[in-house]
N, C-alpha and C positions, 0 to 999 in steps of 0.2 A: 501569757495570753496569746492565743493564736489569731493572726490577722486574716480576715476573710477577703478574697479577691486579690487583685494585683496592687502592690504598692506602687508609689510614683516611680521608683528606680526600675522595678521589673517591667513597668508599662512602656518605658522608653528604651529598654534594652535592645530590641530588634533594630531600631534606628541607629543606635550607637554602633552596633556591629556593622551595619551597612556603611557607615562613615569610615569605618576602619578599612573596608575593602575598596573604597573609592580612591581615586588619585587625589593626593593632597594638593594644596594650592601651589606648591613648588614643583609639581610634576606636570608635564605636558600630556594631554590626552593622547591615546595611541593613534587615533585617526589624524590628529593634527601633526603628530610626529611623522606619520607615513606620507602625508601630503607634502610636508616640508622636504622630505628626502627625495620625493619623486616629482617635484614641481616641474622640472624641465620636461619630463616625459608626459605629464598631464597637459602642459602647454601645447606640445606637439599634437596630442590627440584632439584637443579642443579645436585647434586651428585647422586640422585635417577635416574634422566634422563640418566646420563652417564652410570650408572650401568646397567640399563635396555637395553640401546642400545648395550652395550658390551655383555650382556647375549643373546640378539637376534642374533648378529653376531656369537658369540662363540657357541651358541646353534646350529645354522645352521651348522657351521663347524664340531662340534662334531657329529651331526646327520649324516652328509655326511661321516665322517670318520668311523662311526659305521657300515655303509653299505658295506664298503670295506672288502675284505677277509683279514684274519690275516696271518702274515708270519709264516714259519715253526717254531716249538719249538726250542729254542736256547739250544740245548743239544749236548753232545759229540756223535759222530757216533760210533755205536757198531763195534767191530773189524771184519774185513772181513775174517772169518774163514770157510765159507761154500763153498762147491764145489759140482759139479754134474757130474756123469759119464753116458753119453748116451750109451745104449747098442746096439750092432749089433748082432741080433740073427738069421738072415737069410743071404744067400749069398750076399755079397756086396764087390765090388772091393776096397772099401775104408777101409775095416777092415777084420780081421780074424774072421771067424764065431766061436761062442762059446755059452755057456749056461749062464743063469742068475747065476746059482750056482757057476760056475767057476769064473766069474767076481767078484761076491760078496765075495767069499773066498779070492781072491787075494787082494781086497781092505782092508778087515779086517786084513790082515797080514802085512800091511804097518805100521811101528812104528809111523809115523807122523800123522796117522789118529786116531782121538779120538773116533769117532763113525760113523756108516753108517747104512743105511736102504734101502731096495729095494722098489721101487714104481712101481707097475705094470701099464700096459697100461690102464686097467679098473679104477684103482685108480686115474690116471692122468685125465681121462675123467670125473670122478665123481667130482674131485676138480674144474675143469673148469665149469662144469654144475652148481655147487653149488654157484660159485662166479660171473660168467659172466652174465651180463644183455643183452648181444648181442652175436653175433657169433654162432647162432644155426647151421649154415652150417658147422662150424668147427667140431661140434660133430659128423657129419656123416662120417668124414674121419677115415681111419683105422690106423694101427700101424705105417705107414709112418710118420704121423704127431704127433702121441702120443706114441712113443716107450717107452718100459720100461726103467727105469733109476735107478741109485743108488745115493742117496743124502748122503753127509757126512759132518763131521765137522773136521777141522784141529786142531792140538794142538796149532799152532801159525800161524799167517798170512803168514809169510815168508816161510812156509813149502809147499806152493802150487806148486811151480816149481819142487820141489823134488818129490812130489806125481804124478804130471803130467808126468814126465819123466819115472817113474816106471810103470805107467799104459799104456802109449802109445804103441800100437802094441800088447798088450795082447789079447788073444782070447775073443771075445765078446765085446770088448771096441771099440766104435766108436769115441767118443770125450770126452775130459776132460776140464771142464771150471769152472770158479768161479760161484757161485750161489748167486745171490743178494737177500738176505732176505729183506722183505718189511720193510723199515724204519718206516712206518706208522702203522704197526701192534701194536695194543694196544693204539694208539694215535688217530685213526680215524676208522670209520666203512664203509665209502664209498669213492671210487676213481672215479673221473670224468676226463677222458682224453679229452683235448681240441685239436682242429686241429692246427697242427704246419706246419712249412715250408716243412718238409719232409714226411708228412703224406699222404699215398696213398689210404686211405680208401674211399669208395664211399661216406660216410658221409662228407668227407672233399674235395669234388670235386671243391668247390669254393675257395680253398686255405686256408691259415692260418686264424685262427679266429682273430677278432679284440678286442680291449679293451672294446668297447661298447657291443659286444656279450658276452664277459666274464662277465661283470658286470650284464648283464641281467640274465645269468645263476646263478650267485651268488644270485641275488634278488629272483629268482624262488626257489632256494634251501632254502633260509631263510623263505619262506612261508610254507615250508613243515612241517608236524607234527613231533615234537621231535628234530628238528635240534638245536643243541647248539652252534656250531661253524663251520665256513668254513675257511679252510686254503688254501693259494695259494702257490704251489710249482712252482716258476718261473724257467726259463731255467738255470739260474746261479746255483740255488740250485740243480736242477736235474742233471746238469753236475758234480757238486761236488759229489753227490751220485754215479754216474756212475764211476767216476775216483777212488772213494774210494773202491767200491765193485768189479768193473770189469775193472781194468786199462788196460787190453789187448785190449779193444775196444776203438779205437781212435776217439771218438766223438768230434764234435765241438758244440758250443752253438746253432747253427742252426739246429742240429740234435735232440735237446731235446725240446719237446713241453711243454706248460704249463699244469699243472694238478691241480685240486681242490680236497681237501680232507675234508670230512665232518664227524663231530662227533655228534652223536645223544644220546638222553637220554635213548633210547632203540635200540640196534642194529637191532632188528627185523623190525624196520621202515625204514632201509636203502634201501631196495629194492624198496619200493614205492617212496622214495625221488629220487633215481637214475632214475627210469622210468619217473619221472615228467620232466626231463631235456633232455632225450635222443634225442628227435626230434628237439631240439632247434638248431638254426644256430651256428656253431662253436664247436659243441660237436661231438667228434668222437665215444666214447664208455664210458661205465661205468661198474664198477665191485664192488663187496662186498669185504671187507678185513676180512679175517678169520685167 
């Protein structure tokens, strides 16, 4: 009698043949055998891939960090021993008229004063003209904006109030105030003032500068010939300087704008570097540090 269809043995025959072609339980699969034989080489390849991936990510991060400005140098602040006496040489209801010679002699006679020098109106104008990259209109003003003054050094920081009391009301003396020596003198060659919350300059008519604008200014500065380093004086550090050198001015952090300070391999290149960023958004002004 002929059987119709597949019997049980013929139905499972293809699977039995497949089992015969596969590796038995006592045989290692070929891939496992290859991996075992080349384990050392694979370990090196995997390690290399991991290192390269890390270098790529780390390299991008380091590159990005290198484009950011540096923080101010971590050094002690010099003592606040400088002061300035603005002179009143013409009739003024706020002071007693006197001469430069009278005021200078009186300052020299105060024991707490270590040294002093008269700076004339012309000398002050020359200083401004030499260092400022903007503000040509200010140079046209007369003695009212740039009066003669006496710059002095105290023997000790705490001597300021003593000196101020002795000078107030003397002939020719208009005001007595602390004089903030530039912390950055000798550390940078160019100062770039950025627009802050309280800046009223026409260049800052759009308000305070943004981080994007500041980073663009930093990038432009780095492109200039001879630029070695760009420092960022943030409002916190600027406020620290103000409170150290001129504690009588009660400023808040909103009163202090960001500033960039640039060190070049040749200070003679500072003017060109400053002029390259003057018209950029977020920049108020720039000046040379002498």
